[in-house]
VMD Tcl script that draws the C-alpha trace (Angstrom):
set ca {
  {0.00 0.00 0.00}
  {1.46 3.33 -1.10}
  {-1.05 5.64 0.58}
  {-0.03 6.53 4.16}
  {-3.67 7.16 5.09}
  {-4.49 3.50 4.43}
  {-2.47 0.94 6.38}
  {-2.85 -2.83 6.42}
  {-2.60 -4.27 9.90}
  {-3.47 -7.67 11.35}
  {-6.23 -8.34 13.84}
  {-5.46 -10.14 17.09}
  {-6.59 -13.37 15.40}
  {-4.20 -12.69 12.48}
  {-6.61 -11.49 9.75}
  {-5.57 -8.57 7.49}
  {-7.65 -5.49 8.32}
  {-7.55 -1.92 7.04}
  {-6.78 1.06 9.24}
  {-7.78 4.24 7.45}
  {-7.37 7.92 8.21}
  {-10.62 9.46 7.03}
  {-11.04 13.19 7.68}
  {-8.29 13.03 10.32}
  {-10.04 10.22 12.13}
  {-8.51 6.73 12.41}
  {-10.96 3.87 11.81}
  {-10.67 0.11 11.45}
  {-12.72 -1.36 8.59}
  {-13.13 -4.71 10.25}
  {-12.54 -5.95 13.79}
  {-9.20 -5.16 15.40}
  {-9.61 -8.01 17.90}
  {-11.60 -10.88 16.33}
  {-11.99 -10.52 12.58}
  {-12.94 -14.18 12.12}
  {-15.97 -13.76 14.36}
  {-16.72 -10.43 12.70}
  {-16.76 -12.06 9.23}
  {-19.03 -14.85 10.46}
  {-21.39 -12.28 11.96}
  {-21.32 -10.16 8.79}
  {-22.14 -13.09 6.47}
  {-24.91 -14.16 8.85}
  {-26.34 -10.62 8.66}
  {-26.78 -11.06 4.90}
  {-29.36 -13.77 5.62}
  {-28.77 -15.57 2.32}
  {-31.73 -17.89 1.83}
  {-30.76 -19.68 -1.37}
  {-28.52 -19.55 -4.43}
  {-30.71 -17.03 -6.25}
  {-30.67 -14.19 -3.73}
  {-28.97 -11.18 -5.31}
  {-26.29 -10.18 -2.79}
  {-25.57 -6.45 -2.45}
  {-22.78 -5.29 -0.13}
  {-21.43 -1.82 0.57}
  {-17.70 -2.01 1.36}
  {-15.01 -4.58 0.66}
  {-12.30 -3.33 3.07}
  {-9.39 -5.72 2.27}
  {-11.71 -8.49 1.09}
  {-11.11 -10.79 4.08}
  {-14.71 -12.02 3.90}
  {-14.65 -12.93 0.18}
  {-13.56 -16.57 0.48}
  {-16.11 -17.36 3.20}
  {-18.84 -15.59 1.23}
  {-18.10 -17.43 -2.02}
  {-18.03 -20.74 -0.18}
  {-21.66 -20.17 0.81}
  {-22.82 -18.15 -2.21}
  {-21.36 -20.32 -4.98}
  {-24.23 -19.61 -7.37}
  {-25.33 -16.14 -6.26}
  {-24.74 -12.91 -8.12}
  {-22.74 -10.61 -5.83}
  {-22.52 -6.83 -6.17}
  {-19.97 -5.08 -3.97}
  {-20.04 -1.28 -3.95}
  {-16.98 0.61 -2.77}
  {-17.60 4.19 -1.59}
  {-13.88 5.05 -1.26}
  {-11.70 5.43 -4.35}
  {-8.44 4.67 -2.50}
  {-9.77 1.40 -1.08}
  {-11.09 0.47 -4.51}
  {-7.62 1.04 -6.03}
  {-5.91 -0.94 -3.25}
  {-8.12 -3.98 -3.96}
  {-7.78 -3.75 -7.74}
  {-4.00 -3.64 -7.39}
  {-3.87 -6.60 -4.99}
  {-3.30 -9.68 -7.18}
  {-4.91 -12.17 -4.79}
  {-7.99 -10.05 -4.11}
  {-8.38 -9.06 -7.75}
  {-8.21 -12.71 -8.81}
  {-11.23 -13.48 -6.60}
  {-13.03 -10.37 -7.88}
  {-12.74 -11.71 -11.44}
  {-15.22 -14.46 -10.49}
  {-17.98 -14.27 -13.14}
  {-20.64 -13.88 -10.41}
  {-18.96 -10.90 -8.72}
  {-19.17 -7.23 -9.70}
  {-16.99 -4.83 -7.71}
  {-17.80 -1.22 -8.57}
  {-16.79 2.21 -7.31}
  {-19.37 4.80 -6.27}
  {-18.33 8.19 -7.68}
  {-21.59 10.08 -8.03}
  {-25.32 9.39 -8.25}
  {-25.57 9.77 -12.02}
  {-22.81 7.33 -12.94}
  {-23.75 4.89 -10.19}
  {-27.42 4.85 -11.23}
  {-26.41 3.92 -14.77}
  {-24.24 1.06 -13.46}
  {-27.10 -0.21 -11.30}
  {-29.44 -0.19 -14.29}
  {-26.98 -2.34 -16.25}
  {-26.39 -4.79 -13.38}
  {-29.87 -5.27 -11.91}
  {-32.24 -6.54 -14.57}
  {-35.72 -4.96 -14.62}
  {-37.55 -8.01 -16.02}
  {-38.64 -9.45 -12.67}
  {-38.46 -8.60 -9.01}
  {-35.66 -10.48 -7.27}
  {-34.95 -11.45 -3.69}
  {-32.05 -9.55 -2.19}
  {-29.49 -10.07 0.57}
  {-28.05 -6.74 1.68}
  {-25.53 -5.55 4.26}
  {-22.92 -2.85 4.91}
  {-19.48 -4.02 6.01}
  {-18.10 -3.19 9.46}
  {-17.70 0.55 10.21}
  {-18.47 1.62 6.62}
  {-21.84 3.10 7.56}
  {-20.29 5.45 10.13}
  {-17.12 6.21 8.17}
  {-18.79 6.90 4.80}
  {-22.25 7.84 6.08}
  {-23.19 10.35 3.37}
  {-22.08 8.10 0.50}
  {-23.79 5.06 2.01}
  {-27.07 6.99 2.18}
  {-26.69 8.04 -1.47}
  {-25.86 4.49 -2.56}
  {-28.91 3.07 -0.77}
  {-31.15 5.79 -2.24}
  {-29.94 5.08 -5.79}
  {-30.55 1.35 -5.35}
  {-33.99 1.95 -3.85}
  {-34.92 4.27 -6.72}
  {-34.08 1.54 -9.22}
  {-35.94 -1.12 -7.21}
  {-38.97 1.19 -6.97}
  {-38.93 1.50 -10.77}
  {-38.77 -2.29 -11.13}
  {-41.69 -2.60 -8.70}
  {-43.65 -0.02 -10.71}
  {-43.15 -2.09 -13.87}
  {-44.00 -5.25 -11.96}
  {-47.29 -3.82 -10.68}
  {-48.18 -2.64 -14.16}
  {-47.47 -6.13 -15.57}
  {-49.51 -7.83 -12.85}
  {-52.54 -5.53 -12.72}
  {-52.70 -4.45 -16.37}
  {-50.97 -7.38 -18.08}
  {-54.09 -8.98 -19.54}
  {-55.46 -5.67 -20.79}
  {-52.06 -4.72 -22.23}
  {-51.84 -8.03 -24.07}
  {-55.26 -7.48 -25.65}
  {-54.29 -3.93 -26.55}
  {-51.21 -5.08 -28.47}
  {-53.28 -7.57 -30.47}
  {-56.17 -5.18 -31.16}
  {-53.92 -2.24 -32.03}
  {-52.04 -4.12 -34.76}
  {-54.80 -3.38 -37.28}
  {-54.57 0.38 -36.66}
  {-50.81 0.90 -36.87}
  {-50.55 0.51 -40.65}
  {-53.35 2.95 -41.49}
  {-52.20 5.62 -39.06}
  {-48.94 7.53 -38.63}
  {-45.43 6.82 -37.41}
  {-43.86 9.27 -34.96}
  {-40.71 8.91 -37.08}
  {-42.31 11.16 -39.73}
  {-42.39 14.07 -37.26}
  {-38.64 14.19 -36.74}
  {-37.42 17.81 -36.46}
  {-40.81 19.14 -37.54}
  {-40.47 22.00 -35.05}
  {-36.71 22.39 -34.92}
  {-35.49 25.02 -32.45}
  {-39.03 25.92 -31.37}
  {-40.65 25.94 -27.92}
  {-43.13 23.37 -26.59}
  {-45.38 23.51 -23.55}
  {-46.01 20.12 -21.92}
  {-49.39 20.34 -20.20}
  {-49.79 17.79 -17.42}
  {-52.82 17.37 -15.17}
  {-51.27 18.02 -11.77}
  {-53.34 19.75 -9.06}
  {-51.80 23.17 -9.83}
  {-52.84 23.25 -13.50}
  {-55.90 25.44 -12.93}
  {-53.67 28.17 -11.46}
  {-51.96 29.13 -14.71}
  {-53.53 27.28 -17.64}
  {-55.42 30.39 -18.81}
  {-52.20 32.11 -19.94}
  {-51.70 29.58 -22.74}
  {-54.71 30.76 -24.73}
  {-53.06 33.76 -26.38}
  {-49.99 31.70 -27.36}
  {-51.71 29.29 -29.73}
  {-49.46 28.87 -32.81}
  {-46.63 30.65 -31.01}
  {-45.55 27.50 -29.15}
  {-46.27 23.80 -29.67}
  {-48.83 22.68 -27.08}
  {-48.53 19.00 -26.14}
  {-51.17 17.80 -23.68}
  {-51.33 14.61 -21.66}
  {-54.74 13.01 -22.19}
  {-55.96 13.84 -18.71}
  {-55.41 17.59 -19.20}
  {-57.45 17.84 -22.43}
  {-60.76 18.52 -20.71}
  {-59.37 21.46 -18.75}
  {-57.60 22.88 -21.81}
  {-60.81 22.84 -23.84}
  {-62.75 24.37 -20.93}
  {-60.33 27.30 -21.21}
  {-60.80 27.47 -25.00}
  {-57.27 26.14 -25.64}
  {-56.87 23.51 -28.35}
  {-53.61 21.59 -27.97}
  {-51.56 20.58 -31.00}
  {-51.01 17.02 -29.81}
  {-52.53 14.76 -27.16}
  {-50.40 11.98 -25.61}
  {-51.68 8.70 -24.17}
  {-49.92 5.59 -22.86}
  {-52.22 3.97 -20.30}
  {-53.45 0.46 -21.23}
  {-56.46 0.64 -18.90}
  {-60.02 1.60 -19.83}
  {-59.63 4.85 -17.91}
  {-57.82 6.17 -20.99}
  {-60.98 5.77 -23.07}
  {-63.14 7.24 -20.30}
  {-60.88 10.29 -20.01}
  {-61.26 11.09 -23.71}
  {-64.76 9.74 -24.29}
  {-66.30 13.22 -24.11}
  {-63.93 14.37 -26.87}
  {-63.76 11.11 -28.83}
  {-64.66 12.90 -32.08}
  {-61.77 15.33 -31.76}
  {-59.34 15.51 -34.68}
  {-56.33 16.55 -32.58}
  {-53.51 14.07 -33.40}
  {-53.09 11.46 -30.67}
  {-49.49 10.42 -29.89}
  {-49.56 6.94 -28.35}
  {-47.54 3.79 -27.74}
  {-48.48 0.35 -29.03}
  {-49.87 -0.84 -25.66}
  {-52.33 2.05 -25.18}
  {-55.98 1.18 -24.55}
  {-57.33 -0.37 -27.76}
  {-60.88 0.90 -27.19}
  {-59.52 4.44 -27.36}
  {-57.59 3.67 -30.56}
  {-60.65 2.00 -32.08}
  {-62.97 4.93 -31.39}
  {-60.87 8.09 -31.44}
  {-61.63 10.00 -34.63}
  {-58.35 11.89 -35.02}
  {-55.16 10.47 -36.48}
  {-53.05 8.31 -34.23}
  {-49.26 8.81 -34.19}
  {-47.62 5.58 -33.04}
  {-44.43 5.25 -31.02}
  {-43.54 1.54 -30.98}
  {-41.82 0.64 -27.75}
  {-42.50 -3.10 -28.12}
  {-42.78 -3.96 -31.82}
  {-40.63 -1.39 -33.63}
  {-38.43 -3.86 -35.56}
  {-41.18 -6.38 -36.34}
  {-43.68 -3.82 -37.64}
  {-41.08 -1.68 -39.44}
  {-40.05 -4.78 -41.37}
  {-43.60 -5.91 -42.17}
  {-44.78 -2.47 -43.28}
  {-41.47 -1.43 -44.87}
  {-41.81 1.79 -42.93}
  {-39.69 3.46 -40.23}
  {-40.97 3.59 -36.65}
  {-39.25 4.79 -33.50}
  {-39.11 3.97 -29.83}
  {-38.87 6.89 -27.42}
  {-37.60 7.03 -23.82}
  {-40.51 6.64 -21.43}
  {-40.31 6.11 -17.69}
  {-43.93 5.16 -17.12}
  {-45.57 8.60 -17.13}
  {-47.43 10.02 -20.12}
  {-45.58 13.30 -19.52}
  {-42.34 11.41 -20.22}
  {-43.67 10.41 -23.65}
  {-44.80 14.00 -24.32}
  {-41.34 15.32 -23.42}
  {-39.49 12.69 -25.49}
  {-41.74 13.38 -28.48}
  {-41.12 17.13 -28.14}
  {-37.36 16.62 -28.31}
  {-37.70 14.21 -31.23}
  {-39.51 17.01 -33.11}
  {-36.47 19.24 -32.58}
  {-37.86 21.35 -29.74}
  {-35.12 23.37 -27.98}
  {-37.16 24.87 -25.11}
  {-39.53 22.77 -23.00}
  {-41.96 24.45 -20.61}
  {-43.74 22.31 -18.01}
  {-47.07 23.24 -16.43}
  {-49.18 21.02 -14.19}
  {-46.12 18.81 -13.60}
  {-46.58 18.66 -9.81}
  {-45.28 15.16 -9.04}
  {-46.64 15.76 -5.54}
  {-49.88 16.17 -3.61}
  {-50.34 19.91 -4.16}
  {-53.32 21.00 -2.04}
  {-53.60 17.31 -1.06}
  {-54.83 16.25 -4.51}
  {-53.60 13.86 -7.21}
  {-54.81 15.81 -10.23}
  {-56.44 19.09 -11.12}
  {-60.16 19.25 -10.36}
  {-61.15 19.68 -14.01}
  {-58.88 17.02 -15.48}
  {-61.55 14.32 -15.56}
  {-65.21 13.62 -14.98}
  {-66.90 13.72 -11.58}
  {-67.25 9.94 -11.72}
  {-63.54 9.38 -12.31}
  {-62.56 11.90 -9.66}
  {-64.76 10.09 -7.16}
  {-63.25 6.74 -8.09}
  {-59.56 7.61 -8.14}
  {-58.57 11.22 -7.70}
  {-60.35 12.98 -4.88}
  {-58.46 13.23 -1.61}
  {-61.64 12.62 0.36}
  {-62.44 9.41 -1.47}
  {-59.10 7.62 -1.27}
  {-57.44 5.70 1.50}
  {-54.05 7.39 1.28}
  {-52.22 7.23 4.57}
  {-50.46 10.54 5.22}
  {-47.88 8.69 7.32}
  {-46.57 7.09 4.09}
  {-45.83 10.46 2.51}
  {-42.27 11.27 1.49}
  {-41.32 14.94 1.70}
  {-39.09 16.41 -1.00}
  {-37.90 19.88 -1.96}
  {-40.72 21.90 -3.49}
  {-40.82 23.95 -6.64}
  {-42.18 26.88 -4.61}
  {-42.43 25.56 -1.04}
  {-39.60 24.27 1.09}
  {-41.02 20.72 1.31}
  {-43.98 19.02 -0.38}
  {-45.58 15.60 0.18}
  {-45.15 13.03 -2.54}
  {-44.89 9.23 -2.96}
  {-42.57 6.58 -4.37}
  {-44.23 6.54 -7.80}
  {-44.01 10.32 -8.20}
  {-40.36 10.20 -7.09}
  {-39.65 7.53 -9.72}
  {-41.20 9.80 -12.36}
  {-39.23 12.77 -11.02}
  {-35.96 10.79 -11.13}
  {-36.66 9.88 -14.75}
  {-37.13 13.54 -15.67}
  {-33.90 14.50 -13.93}
  {-31.91 11.77 -15.70}
  {-33.50 12.73 -19.04}
  {-32.67 16.42 -18.51}
  {-29.03 15.56 -17.70}
  {-28.81 13.44 -20.85}
  {-30.19 16.32 -22.96}
  {-28.20 19.21 -21.54}
  {-28.35 21.29 -24.72}
  {-32.12 21.67 -24.27}
  {-33.59 24.31 -21.97}
  {-36.17 22.91 -19.53}
  {-38.38 25.46 -17.75}
  {-40.67 24.45 -14.88}
  {-43.65 26.81 -14.71}
  {-45.68 24.54 -12.46}
  {-47.15 26.60 -9.60}
  {-46.42 24.14 -6.82}
  {-45.33 20.52 -6.64}
  {-41.88 18.97 -6.40}
  {-38.74 20.62 -7.68}
  {-37.32 18.91 -10.78}
  {-33.55 19.33 -10.67}
  {-32.13 20.65 -13.93}
  {-35.10 22.87 -14.73}
  {-35.24 26.66 -14.68}
  {-38.05 28.05 -12.53}
  {-40.10 30.73 -14.32}
  {-43.72 31.80 -14.15}
  {-45.73 30.70 -17.17}
  {-46.24 34.34 -18.20}
  {-42.49 35.01 -18.19}
  {-41.65 31.70 -19.86}
  {-44.14 32.26 -22.68}
  {-43.04 35.85 -23.12}
  {-39.36 34.90 -23.30}
  {-39.52 31.71 -25.37}
  {-42.49 32.00 -27.74}
  {-42.35 33.27 -31.32}
  {-44.69 35.51 -33.27}
  {-46.30 32.80 -35.38}
  {-44.85 29.40 -36.20}
  {-48.00 28.04 -37.92}
  {-48.13 24.94 -35.72}
  {-51.60 23.77 -36.82}
  {-50.89 24.26 -40.53}
  {-47.50 22.54 -40.30}
  {-49.03 19.48 -38.60}
  {-51.91 19.33 -41.06}
  {-49.57 19.45 -44.06}
  {-47.36 16.75 -42.59}
  {-50.32 14.43 -41.93}
  {-51.72 14.94 -45.45}
  {-48.37 13.99 -47.02}
  {-47.95 10.68 -45.16}
  {-49.05 7.53 -46.98}
  {-51.00 4.84 -45.15}
  {-50.18 1.14 -45.34}
  {-52.97 -1.40 -44.89}
  {-50.98 -4.63 -44.72}
  {-52.61 -7.17 -42.39}
  {-50.06 -7.27 -39.57}
  {-51.94 -9.72 -37.40}
  {-51.75 -12.60 -39.90}
  {-47.97 -12.27 -40.20}
  {-47.50 -12.06 -36.43}
  {-49.89 -14.98 -35.90}
  {-47.65 -17.23 -38.04}
  {-44.60 -16.34 -35.93}
  {-46.50 -17.04 -32.70}
  {-47.62 -20.47 -33.94}
  {-44.02 -21.23 -34.88}
  {-42.78 -20.31 -31.36}
  {-45.62 -22.38 -29.83}
  {-44.51 -25.47 -31.77}
  {-40.90 -24.90 -30.70}
  {-41.95 -24.67 -27.04}
  {-43.92 -27.90 -27.28}
  {-40.88 -29.61 -28.78}
  {-38.59 -28.13 -26.10}
  {-40.89 -29.39 -23.35}
  {-40.75 -32.91 -24.75}
  {-36.96 -32.76 -25.01}
  {-36.76 -31.55 -21.38}
  {-38.83 -34.57 -20.31}
  {-36.45 -36.82 -22.28}
  {-33.46 -35.14 -20.58}
  {-34.99 -35.81 -17.16}
  {-35.33 -39.49 -18.07}
  {-31.69 -39.59 -19.22}
  {-30.60 -38.34 -15.79}
  {-33.00 -40.71 -14.03}
  {-32.41 -43.92 -15.99}
  {-29.07 -43.14 -17.68}
  {-30.57 -43.94 -21.09}
  {-30.47 -41.73 -24.17}
  {-28.09 -39.26 -25.80}
  {-27.77 -36.28 -23.44}
  {-25.49 -34.26 -25.75}
  {-27.94 -34.61 -28.63}
  {-30.83 -33.41 -26.44}
  {-28.81 -30.42 -25.16}
  {-27.80 -29.50 -28.73}
  {-31.44 -29.58 -29.87}
  {-32.58 -27.50 -26.86}
  {-29.88 -24.90 -27.51}
  {-30.98 -24.67 -31.12}
  {-34.62 -24.21 -30.09}
  {-33.72 -21.50 -27.57}
  {-31.82 -19.61 -30.27}
  {-34.82 -19.79 -32.60}
  {-37.29 -18.73 -29.90}
  {-35.11 -15.78 -28.88}
  {-34.48 -14.72 -32.47}
  {-37.57 -12.50 -32.48}
  {-36.86 -10.58 -29.30}
  {-40.02 -8.49 -29.60}
  {-42.38 -11.47 -29.77}
  {-40.41 -13.08 -26.95}
  {-41.02 -9.93 -24.88}
  {-44.75 -10.22 -25.62}
  {-44.60 -13.85 -24.53}
  {-42.91 -12.88 -21.26}
  {-45.61 -10.27 -20.64}
  {-48.31 -12.90 -21.17}
  {-46.46 -15.30 -18.86}
  {-45.27 -12.68 -16.34}
  {-47.33 -13.62 -13.30}
  {-46.73 -17.35 -13.62}
  {-43.01 -16.87 -14.33}
  {-42.70 -14.67 -11.26}
  {-44.45 -17.32 -9.13}
  {-42.08 -19.96 -10.54}
  {-39.08 -17.78 -9.79}
  {-40.17 -17.39 -6.17}
  {-41.07 -21.07 -5.69}
  {-38.51 -22.70 -3.36}
  {-38.89 -26.01 -5.17}
  {-37.29 -24.59 -8.33}
  {-34.77 -22.15 -6.86}
  {-31.04 -22.89 -6.73}
  {-30.07 -24.30 -3.34}
  {-27.05 -23.03 -1.41}
  {-25.70 -26.56 -1.26}
  {-27.08 -29.26 -3.55}
  {-25.76 -32.44 -5.07}
  {-25.27 -32.75 -8.83}
  {-28.27 -35.10 -9.07}
  {-30.47 -32.66 -7.13}
  {-29.30 -29.86 -9.40}
  {-30.02 -31.86 -12.58}
  {-33.52 -32.82 -11.41}
  {-34.34 -29.27 -10.31}
  {-33.22 -27.76 -13.64}
  {-35.19 -30.34 -15.64}
  {-38.35 -29.80 -13.61}
  {-37.93 -26.03 -13.85}
  {-37.45 -26.14 -17.63}
  {-40.52 -28.34 -18.08}
  {-42.53 -25.90 -15.97}
  {-41.23 -22.87 -17.93}
  {-42.16 -24.41 -21.27}
  {-45.57 -25.33 -19.83}
  {-46.10 -21.67 -18.89}
  {-44.93 -20.50 -22.32}
  {-47.24 -22.94 -24.12}
  {-50.21 -21.82 -22.04}
  {-49.35 -18.14 -22.61}
  {-48.92 -18.51 -26.37}
  {-52.26 -20.30 -26.58}
  {-53.77 -17.36 -24.68}
  {-52.32 -14.88 -27.20}
  {-53.71 -16.94 -30.07}
  {-57.11 -16.93 -28.35}
  {-57.02 -13.12 -28.24}
  {-56.13 -13.09 -31.95}
  {-59.08 -15.42 -32.63}
  {-61.39 -13.04 -30.74}
  {-59.92 -10.18 -32.76}
  {-60.64 -12.06 -36.01}
  {-64.27 -12.58 -34.91}
  {-64.65 -8.87 -34.23}
  {-63.25 -8.13 -37.67}
  {-65.78 -10.46 -39.29}
  {-68.84 -9.61 -37.23}
  {-67.75 -6.21 -35.83}
}
mol new
graphics top color blue
foreach p $ca { graphics top sphere $p radius 0.5 }
foreach p [lrange $ca 0 end-1] q [lrange $ca 1 end] { graphics top cylinder $p $q radius 0.2 }
display resetview
């Protein structure tokens, strides 16, 4: 060790421990007296239940616990986060420690700042399914690097909250979303691709109108700026805009649930272009009179190929305002003004009073008619107030905005929301000042959009028939794979058959199934709940210690179960397509 502030010593029981001088304070990262007992206690604190727990540890010190940890967690993925750059360098330079760290299951990363660390976490912790975690902070790290430990935990929790948000959406809206994908296929070809709107309003200003509780405070100022800025409304804010005699240039919708149709039902005959993703509520797409502009976040490659037409995916963190903002930038917008983007319970409300019908407000929006527990509120810095109450979902949306703003630092983001949570990276201006400073005399927004729409050709190829063929092909492959998995189980059990031949055939089938990644994603959505249950079932999870025979049997049984779930899910998708075909014939 070359750094005098970091000295390797030996504990009384002869284990290497690190003595560090941090801010003129000497600390031992480990136990000076009984490091063996300390390591045993630390590993016990992780509470590793099986070989599939994702192990997350803050602090490696000199890595004295690594060998004992790997002995127990042979199959587990292990993420070790180092908050101190000097300690990180010491371990990377130590040949013995670094050799262990090269284990394929171990990731040892340095925390530098929230932005970089969040990106690393996103790449290391897959968002497909919730996992089980084993977490601990190594001895004395929490006190020595308190501020960094708090930031590390917050970054991890933010990512896990996002995964949980996706999980809840898949569980509670999965069936509806699946039907939407199938039913929306017939509308994509004879509507518009968002790709065609690239740089349509280059270097102009857009106002993103969200339906937060504060919207009614400043919405009226937009009226005189029609055709001087591009007005992009989330679906929920349309009613209030029209009440104030303001016609937006675009409406955005992403929600798969029927509430999306109910929100726009009153204005279903509107001809304002509707920007939407492929999973949006199909009843809305079926009935909305205006042109639909599709952003394909699931089937971009498949549909682009079938229609011989370019489509795009756009960044979207789960909020319709995210889609509106991404679409604005794709159109070349250089100034983005937010209004109604509260991301908090302004005046103890979810949404503005006029953003939906009385019925919908009663069901889901009114403070008096919900069971929100104030004790669960999280308080964050306010846009105008010192602190405002919010929740985990709003914070996830807020984090997405802040990451997006950092990634697009040449764009000016102005927050003119009168209340709500502060969005870091935005400039705070009143809507009057923002519109005065960033609008133009007349940019002919309506005429420009109308001309663009009139010049785009429609394509009426039957997408569903082509996709149906691919689904049937995957179904047959899954049936074959299930049978091969049963044969493999019998080979292990009776020692009869050609194991290598079976494995070769299964590998080939897996490659063919995964070839169409978009259809495979649809399959995983259809199978999500059952796959999650399988993943959490102790019977199929990797054991901490298991014999080779136990491992072989468990893997075979698990594979058979997975293919069973896939077969069932593919048959469900085909049933939805059959129902779709009936509607087409008798509709």
